[in-house]
TORNU-823067 format. One record per residue: x, y, z of N, C-alpha, C in turn; residue in three letters. Coordinates in steps of 0.02 Angstrom, whole numbers, padded with zeros to 5 digits, always signed. Example, Ala and Ser with C-alpha at 12.3 -4.5 7.8 and 13.67 -1.06 7.14 Angstrom:
BEGIN
+00660-00284+00390+00615-00225+00390+00660-00165+00390ALA +00642-00112+00354+00684-00053+00357+00645+00002+00394SER 
END
This chain:
BEGIN
+00521-06258-02733+00510-06192-02706+00577-06157-02696MET +00574-06091-02706+00635-06052-02699+00621-05988-02660VAL +00673-05959-02632+00667-05894-02599+00665-05840-02652ALA +00643-05781-02632+00640-05723-02677+00708-05712-02710TRP +00762-05719-02671+00829-05706-02698+00846-05754-02755SER +00825-05817-02750+00838-05865-02804+00797-05849-02866ALA +00735-05828-02856+00694-05806-02913+00726-05746-02947PHE +00749-05698-02907+00781-05638-02934+00845-05656-02972THR +00883-05703-02947+00944-05725-02982+00927-05760-03048ALA +00873-05799-03049+00853-05835-03109+00823-05790-03162ALA +00784-05740-03141+00748-05696-03188+00749-05624-03162GLU +00807-05590-03165+00812-05524-03134+00764-05472-03162PRO +00756-05469-03228+00712-05418-03257+00639-05433-03240ALA +00619-05496-03242+00551-05514-03225+00538-05501-03151PHE +00586-05518-03108+00579-05505-03036+00570-05431-03022ALA +00606-05389-03059+00599-05316-03050+00529-05293-03069ALA +00501-05322-03122+00433-05305-03143+00382-05326-03090THR +00392-05385-03062+00347-05411-03010+00351-05367-02948VAL +00412-05352-02926+00421-05309-02868+00389-05241-02879LYS +00396-05213-02939+00366-05148-02954+00290-05150-02947ALA +00260-05205-02967+00187-05212-02961+00166-05211-02888ALA +00204-05244-02844+00187-05243-02773+00205-05177-02741PHE +00258-05144-02764+00278-05080-02737+00230-05024-02757ASP +00192-05033-02811+00146-04981-02835+00092-04966-02783ALA +00075-05014-02742+00026-05005-02689+00045-05052-02633ASP +00055-05028-02573+00080-05072-02520+00029-05125-02498ARG -00034-05117-02518-00085-05166-02500-00089-05220-02554HIS -00098-05282-02533-00105-05339-02579-00158-05386-02550ALA -00174-05436-02588-00222-05487-02566-00186-05553-02557LEU -00203-05588-02503-00173-05652-02488-00229-05704-02487LEU -00222-05755-02529-00269-05811-02530-00240-05867-02488ALA -00280-05891-02440-00260-05947-02398-00316-05999-02402THR -00303-06055-02369-00353-06109-02367-00378-06119-02295LEU -00444-06118-02288-00474-06132-02222-00467-06207-02207ARG -00481-06225-02146-00478-06295-02125-00522-06340-02168ARG -00580-06313-02190-00625-06354-02231-00606-06354-02305ASP -00550-06321-02322-00526-06320-02391-00551-06262-02432GLY -00598-06224-02404-00625-06166-02441-00572-06110-02443ALA -00572-06071-02496-00523-06016-02500-00544-05958-02456PRO -00495-05920-02434-00507-05858-02397-00461-05804-02426ARG -00487-05745-02438-00448-05688-02462-00443-05637-02406ILE -00383-05614-02392-00371-05564-02340-00322-05512-02365SER -00327-05453-02337-00279-05401-02353-00214-05413-02316GLY -00159-05392-02347-00093-05401-02318-00047-05348-02348VAL +00007-05333-02314+00057-05286-02340+00124-05323-02346GLU +00139-05352-02404+00202-05388-02411+00261-05340-02410PRO +00318-05365-02389+00379-05324-02384+00437-05363-02415VAL +00474-05330-02459+00536-05358-02486+00592-05334-02442PHE +00626-05381-02409+00679-05363-02361+00732-05418-02359HIS +00795-05397-02362+00852-05443-02355+00846-05503-02402ALA +00831-05490-02464+00827-05542-02517+00770-05591-02508ALA +00722-05575-02466+00663-05618-02457+00599-05577-02466ASP +00546-05613-02477+00479-05584-02478+00446-05603-02413LEU +00429-05553-02373+00403-05564-02305+00329-05548-02301TRP +00295-05584-02258+00226-05570-02238+00226-05565-02163LEU +00185-05522-02136+00177-05520-02064+00102-05519-02050PHE +00083-05562-02003+00012-05569-01985+00005-05563-01910VAL -00052-05539-01889-00064-05532-01817-00075-05601-01786MET -00045-05612-01728-00056-05676-01693-00130-05686-01679PRO -00154-05747-01689-00223-05763-01677-00271-05744-01733GLY -00245-05715-01786-00289-05696-01842-00309-05757-01883SER -00362-05750-01923-00382-05806-01965-00328-05822-02017VAL -00292-05771-02041-00237-05784-02088-00185-05828-02055LYS -00168-05811-01993-00119-05850-01956-00142-05923-01948SER -00205-05932-01928-00231-06000-01919-00231-06038-01985ALA -00252-06005-02039-00252-06038-02104-00182-06060-02124ASP -00133-06016-02115-00064-06032-02137-00030-06083-02092LEU -00048-06085-02028-00022-06138-01985-00050-06206-02005ARG -00114-06206-02024-00146-06269-02045-00120-06293-02113HIS -00114-06246-02161-00091-06262-02229-00053-06202-02255ASP +00013-06206-02262+00053-06147-02280+00046-06125-02353PRO +00010-06163-02394+00002-06143-02464-00038-06078-02468ARG -00015-06033-02511-00049-05969-02517-00033-05938-02585CYS -00071-05887-02602-00059-05848-02662-00064-05775-02644ALA -00017-05736-02669-00014-05664-02656-00028-05628-02721LEU -00073-05579-02719-00093-05542-02780-00085-05468-02767HIS -00050-05434-02813-00041-05362-02807-00108-05328-02811SER -00113-05271-02779-00176-05233-02781-00191-05213-02853ALA -00252-05224-02874-00272-05205-02941-00326-05152-02935THR -00319-05100-02973-00371-05049-02974-00379-05022-03044SER -00435-04991-03057-00445-04962-03123-00393-04908-03137GLU -00371-04872-03086-00319-04822-03097-00254-04854-03121ARG -00235-04910-03091-00174-04944-03112-00180-04974-03181ARG -00240-04994-03200-00250-05025-03265-00254-04974-03321CYS -00260-04910-03304-00261-04858-03354-00330-04836-03375GLY -00383-04865-03347-00451-04847-03369-00468-04775-03351ARG -00436-04748-03299-00450-04679-03280-00397-04631-03307HIS -00352-04656-03347-00302-04614-03379-00338-04568-03428ASN -00323-04502-03426-00356-04456-03472-00351-04477-03546PRO -00296-04510-03564-00288-04533-03633-00330-04595-03647ALA -00353-04628-03593-00395-04687-03601-00358-04749-03621GLY -00292-04749-03614-00253-04807-03635-00241-04854-03577THR -00235-04917-03591-00221-04967-03540-00147-04984-03541ALA -00125-05016-03488-00055-05039-03486-00006-04983-03473GLY -00027-04930-03440+00018-04873-03430+00055-04876-03363VAL +00040-04926-03323+00072-04930-03258+00095-05001-03244SER +00112-05014-03182+00139-05079-03163+00092-05137-03182ALA +00122-05193-03197+00084-05253-03212+00045-05278-03151ASP -00003-05320-03164-00040-05356-03114+00002-05418-03098ASP +00021-05430-03035+00067-05485-03019+00037-05533-02968ALA +00055-05597-02976+00033-05650-02931+00093-05693-02913LYS +00098-05712-02850+00151-05756-02826+00119-05811-02785ILE +00133-05873-02803+00107-05930-02765+00165-05965-02729SER +00151-05992-02672+00203-06028-02636+00179-06051-02568GLY +00227-06053-02521+00212-06075-02453+00241-06024-02404ARG +00201-06008-02354+00223-05962-02301+00261-06003-02249ALA +00323-05982-02235+00366-06017-02188+00379-05972-02128VAL +00366-05997-02068+00378-05957-02008+00452-05941-02001ALA +00466-05879-01983+00535-05857-01970+00547-05865-01895VAL +00591-05911-01878+00602-05927-01807+00670-05904-01781THR +00716-05885-01825+00782-05861-01803+00774-05792-01772ASP +00789-05785-01707+00778-05721-01673+00816-05663-01704PRO +00877-05673-01727+00916-05619-01756+00886-05596-01822ALA +00865-05644-01863+00834-05628-01928+00769-05591-01916VAL +00729-05616-01868+00665-05584-01852+00676-05513-01827ALA +00725-05503-01784+00739-05437-01756+00758-05388-01811ALA +00799-05410-01859+00818-05367-01915+00757-05346-01957GLY +00713-05393-01969+00653-05377-02007+00607-05330-01967PHE +00599-05342-01903+00556-05299-01863+00583-05227-01861LEU +00649-05219-01859+00678-05151-01862+00659-05118-01928ARG +00665-05154-01983+00646-05127-02049+00571-05112-02052ALA +00531-05156-02023+00459-05146-02023+00439-05085-01983LEU +00470-05076-01925+00454-05018-01883+00475-04953-01917ARG +00528-04956-01957+00550-04896-01994+00499-04879-02049ALA +00464-04930-02074+00416-04921-02128+00348-04897-02103ARG +00326-04925-02046+00259-04909-02021+00257-04923-01946ALA +00211-04890-01913+00203-04900-01841+00168-04968-01830ALA +00194-05005-01782+00162-05068-01763+00122-05056-01699LEU +00065-05090-01694+00026-05082-01631+00064-05112-01573PRO +00050-05088-01512+00083-05118-01454+00062-05191-01446PRO +00103-05228-01412+00087-05298-01401+00145-05342-01421GLY +00132-05407-01426+00186-05454-01439+00217-05449-01509PRO +00185-05413-01553+00212-05406-01621+00183-05458-01667GLY +00194-05448-01731+00164-05493-01781+00201-05559-01786PRO +00167-05608-01814+00200-05670-01834+00235-05655-01899GLU +00297-05676-01904+00338-05662-01963+00343-05723-02007LEU +00330-05713-02071+00331-05768-02120+00371-05747-02180LEU +00405-05795-02210+00442-05785-02272+00404-05826-02325ARG +00399-05800-02385+00363-05835-02437+00412-05873-02481LEU +00407-05940-02481+00445-05982-02528+00402-05988-02591ASP +00432-05976-02648+00395-05967-02711+00394-06030-02753ILE +00333-06046-02778+00327-06101-02826+00315-06073-02896THR +00276-06019-02901+00265-05989-02967+00248-05915-02961GLU +00262-05879-03016+00252-05807-03020+00221-05792-03088VAL +00174-05745-03090+00144-05726-03154+00128-05651-03153ALA +00130-05621-03212+00107-05553-03220+00061-05550-03281THR +00016-05501-03279-00027-05487-03337-00022-05412-03351VAL -00011-05396-03413-00009-05325-03433-00061-05315-03488ARG -00106-05268-03475-00156-05250-03526-00123-05207-03579ALA -00137-05222-03642-00112-05182-03697-00172-05162-03741THR -00160-05120-03789-00214-05100-03834-00237-05158-03878GLU -00196-05210-03884-00213-05268-03926-00226-05331-03886ARG -00242-05325-03823-00255-05383-03781-00213-05382-03719GLY -00182-05437-03702-00141-05439-03642-00080-05483-03653SER -00030-05470-03612+00032-05510-03613+00038-05543-03545VAL +00043-05609-03544+00049-05647-03482+00119-05676-03480VAL +00155-05660-03426+00221-05689-03414+00215-05734-03353ARG +00246-05793-03356+00243-05838-03299+00308-05875-03292SER +00323-05894-03230+00384-05929-03214+00368-05977-03157TRP +00392-06038-03163+00387-06088-03109+00457-06106-03086SER +00465-06120-03022+00530-06138-02995+00561-06194-03036ALA +00622-06182-03060+00657-06232-03100+00641-06230-03174GLY +00596-06186-03194+00577-06183-03265+00595-06117-03296GLY +00584-06111-03362+00600-06049-03397+00542-05999-03392PRO +00557-05937-03407+00506-05885-03412+00465-05898-03475LEU +00399-05897-03468+00354-05907-03525+00317-05842-03538ARG +00308-05825-03601+00271-05766-03620+00216-05787-03669VAL +00154-05767-03653+00097-05781-03696+00060-05716-03710ARG +00037-05710-03770-00004-05651-03789-00076-05674-03799ARG -00121-05637-03771-00193-05652-03778-00226-05592-03811ARG -00266-05607-03861-00301-05554-03897-00371-05545-03871LEU 
END
């Protein structure tokens, strides 16, 4: 597993494409595992800050409980027909950001200074509800993938920690 900064150093162009997919819509989907092993999908707003990929969850939420029990998770950029190009007047696909997925482990951020810096950035981005504040998590990455629709099929790019970037074309 690696931090976002290590992934960016290993594959800067691919990391920029992945980040663009998440930046295209601030909402994303987070897959976690329930105690019984069943998957759970929840909405989340990932944030790229200080060379890391951050998640923040409300204390006591089911996402929080899932991640405390088993930190493995998968993050998926928001996908919509508009982003895929189906509503483009020209009718072409692949005109916007790729569909991106990041798998890894959510790690609690416990350093008070690091947490305070992120909370300042988060408050500058959006209003936080009153109360104790969110639980702060950093995502350690095991694998990353994107899919881009083209007129001739799709292009799948994938990278695993310690491995090379792979590109596959599907018709």
